[in-house]
DOSE-921854 format. One record per residue: x, y, z of N, C-alpha, C in turn; residue in one letter; residue number from 0. Coordinates in steps of 0.2 Angstrom, whole numbers, plus 5000, padded with zeros to 4 digits. Each point is the difference from the previous one (the first is absolute). Layout:
% residues N
((X, Y, Z), (X, Y, Z), (X, Y, Z), "A", NUM) ...
% end
This chain:
% residues 80
((5021, 4980, 4935), (5006, 5000, 5003), (5003, 5007, 4999), "M", 0) ((4999, 5002, 4994), (5003, 5007, 4998), (4996, 5005, 5004), "L", 1) ((4994, 5000, 5001), (4996, 5005, 5004), (5002, 5000, 5007), "A", 2) ((5002, 4994, 5003), (5003, 5000, 5007), (5006, 5003, 5001), "L", 3) ((5005, 4999, 4995), (5006, 5004, 5000), (4999, 5007, 4999), "V", 4) ((4996, 5002, 4996), (4999, 5008, 4999), (4996, 5003, 5006), "L", 5) ((4996, 4996, 5003), (4996, 5003, 5006), (5005, 5001, 5006), "A", 6) ((5004, 4995, 5000), (5005, 5000, 5006), (5005, 5006, 4999), "A", 7) ((5002, 5001, 4994), (5005, 5005, 4998), (4997, 5007, 5001), "L", 8) ((4993, 5000, 4999), (4997, 5007, 5001), (4999, 5001, 5007), "A", 9) ((4999, 4995, 5004), (5000, 5002, 5007), (5006, 5001, 5003), "V", 10) ((5006, 4997, 4998), (5006, 5000, 5003), (5004, 5006, 4997), "A", 11) ((4998, 5003, 4995), (5004, 5005, 4997), (5001, 5006, 5005), "A", 12) ((5006, 5002, 5002), (5001, 5005, 5005), (4998, 5007, 4997), "P", 13) ((4997, 5004, 5003), (4998, 5007, 4998), (4995, 5001, 4995), "G", 14) ((4997, 4994, 4997), (4996, 5000, 4995), (4993, 5002, 5003), "S", 15) ((4996, 5004, 4996), (4993, 5001, 5002), (4996, 4994, 4999), "A", 16) ((4996, 4998, 5005), (4996, 4994, 4999), (4993, 5002, 5000), "Q", 17) ((4996, 4996, 4997), (4993, 5000, 5000), (4998, 4997, 5007), "H", 18) ((4995, 5003, 5003), (4998, 4998, 5007), (4999, 4993, 5001), "P", 19) ((4998, 4996, 4995), (4998, 4993, 5000), (5006, 4996, 4998), "H", 20) ((5006, 5002, 4998), (5005, 4996, 4997), (5002, 4994, 5005), "A", 21) ((5001, 5001, 5006), (5001, 4995, 5005), (4995, 4994, 4999), "R", 22) ((4994, 5002, 5000), (4995, 4995, 5000), (5000, 4996, 4993), "F", 23) ((5001, 5004, 4995), (5000, 4997, 4993), (5006, 4995, 5000), "V", 24) ((5006, 5002, 5003), (5006, 4996, 5001), (4998, 4993, 5004), "A", 25) ((4997, 5001, 5005), (4998, 4995, 5004), (4995, 4995, 4997), "A", 26) ((4996, 5002, 4996), (4995, 4996, 4996), (5004, 4996, 4995), "I", 27) ((5005, 5003, 4996), (5004, 4997, 4995), (5005, 4995, 5004), "E", 28) ((5002, 5001, 5006), (5004, 4995, 5004), (4995, 4994, 5001), "Q", 29) ((4994, 5001, 5002), (4996, 4995, 5002), (4998, 4996, 4994), "A", 30) ((4999, 5003, 4994), (4999, 4996, 4994), (5006, 4995, 4999), "K", 31) ((5006, 5003, 5001), (5006, 4996, 4998), (5001, 4994, 5005), "A", 32) ((4998, 5001, 5006), (5000, 4995, 5005), (4995, 4995, 4999), "H", 33) ((4994, 5002, 4998), (4995, 4995, 4998), (5002, 4996, 4993), "L", 34) ((5003, 5003, 4996), (5002, 4997, 4994), (5006, 4994, 5001), "L", 35) ((5005, 5003, 5005), (5005, 4995, 5002), (4997, 4994, 5004), "L", 36) ((4995, 5002, 5004), (4997, 4994, 5004), (4997, 4995, 4995), "C", 37) ((4996, 5002, 4995), (4997, 4996, 4995), (5005, 4996, 4997), "R", 38) ((5006, 5003, 4998), (5005, 4996, 4996), (5003, 4995, 5005), "E", 39) ((5002, 5002, 5006), (5003, 4995, 5005), (4995, 4994, 5001), "L", 40) ((4994, 5002, 5001), (4995, 4994, 5001), (4999, 4995, 4995), "Y", 41) ((5001, 5003, 4993), (4999, 4996, 4994), (5006, 4995, 5000), "A", 42) ((5006, 5002, 5002), (5006, 4995, 5000), (5001, 4996, 5006), "V", 43) ((4995, 5000, 5005), (5000, 4996, 5006), (5003, 5003, 5006), "G", 44) ((5001, 5007, 5000), (5004, 5003, 5006), (4995, 5003, 5004), "Q", 45) ((4995, 4997, 5003), (4994, 5003, 5003), (5002, 5004, 5006), "A", 46) ((5005, 4997, 5004), (5002, 5004, 5006), (5003, 5007, 4998), "S", 47) ((5004, 5000, 4995), (5003, 5007, 4997), (4994, 5004, 4998), "E", 48) ((4995, 4997, 4996), (4994, 5004, 4998), (4996, 5003, 5005), "A", 49) ((5000, 4997, 5006), (4996, 5002, 5005), (5003, 5007, 5003), "V", 50) ((5007, 5000, 5000), (5003, 5006, 5003), (4999, 5006, 4995), "L", 51) ((5000, 4999, 4994), (4999, 5005, 4995), (4992, 5002, 5000), "H", 52) ((4996, 4996, 5002), (4993, 5001, 5000), (4998, 5005, 5006), "A", 53) ((5004, 4999, 5005), (4999, 5004, 5006), (5002, 5007, 5000), "A", 54) ((5005, 5002, 4995), (5002, 5006, 5000), (4995, 5006, 4998), "H", 55) ((4996, 4999, 4995), (4995, 5005, 4998), (4996, 5002, 5006), "P", 56) ((4998, 4995, 5004), (4996, 5002, 5006), (5004, 5004, 5005), "V", 57) ((5006, 4999, 5001), (5004, 5004, 5004), (5001, 5007, 4997), "Q", 58) ((5002, 5000, 4994), (5002, 5006, 4997), (4994, 5005, 4999), "E", 59) ((4994, 4998, 4997), (4994, 5004, 4999), (4997, 5001, 5007), "I", 60) ((4999, 4994, 5004), (4997, 5001, 5006), (5003, 5005, 5005), "G", 61) ((5007, 5000, 5000), (5003, 5004, 5004), (4999, 5008, 4998), "G", 62) ((5000, 5001, 4994), (4999, 5006, 4997), (4993, 5003, 5002), "W", 63) ((4995, 4995, 4999), (4993, 5002, 5001), (4999, 5001, 5008), "S", 64) ((5003, 4996, 5004), (4999, 5001, 5007), (5003, 5006, 5003), "Y", 65) ((5006, 5002, 4997), (5003, 5006, 5002), (4996, 5006, 4998), "A", 66) ((4997, 5000, 4994), (4995, 5006, 4998), (4994, 5000, 5005), "R", 67) ((4997, 4994, 5001), (4994, 5000, 5004), (5001, 5002, 5007), "V", 68) ((5006, 4998, 5003), (5002, 5002, 5007), (5001, 5007, 5000), "S", 69) ((5003, 5003, 4995), (5001, 5008, 5001), (4993, 5003, 4999), "R", 70) ((4996, 4998, 4996), (4993, 5003, 4999), (4996, 5000, 5007), "A", 71) ((5001, 4994, 5003), (4996, 4999, 5006), (5003, 5004, 5006), "L", 72) ((5007, 5001, 5000), (5003, 5004, 5005), (4998, 5007, 4999), "D", 73) ((4999, 5002, 4994), (4999, 5007, 4999), (4993, 5002, 5002), "A", 74) ((4995, 4996, 5001), (4994, 5001, 5002), (4995, 5002, 4994), "G", 75) ((4994, 5002, 5002), (4995, 5002, 4994), (5003, 5007, 4997), "P", 76) ((4998, 5000, 4994), (5002, 5006, 4996), (4995, 5006, 5002), "A", 77) ((5003, 5006, 5000), (4995, 5006, 5002), (4995, 5001, 4994), "A", 78) ((4994, 5001, 5002), (4995, 5001, 4995), (5000, 5008, 4998), "S", 79) 
% end
């Protein structure tokens, strides 16, 4: 959980220099937190709430990946 907070702060800090992959790392940490919460909710019998948190990583990481692939495809083949 601490890693999630630190990653979120690194991405949200205004004017700070970011590693090019900081947003992706933050999204991975968020996905891990969602899956952990999903597992905990399911264990205490709150399956419907668990399902909502299980879907978030797909949306967060999938959206990030889709945007990157779309931009690459729109750019066309790289010059050789």
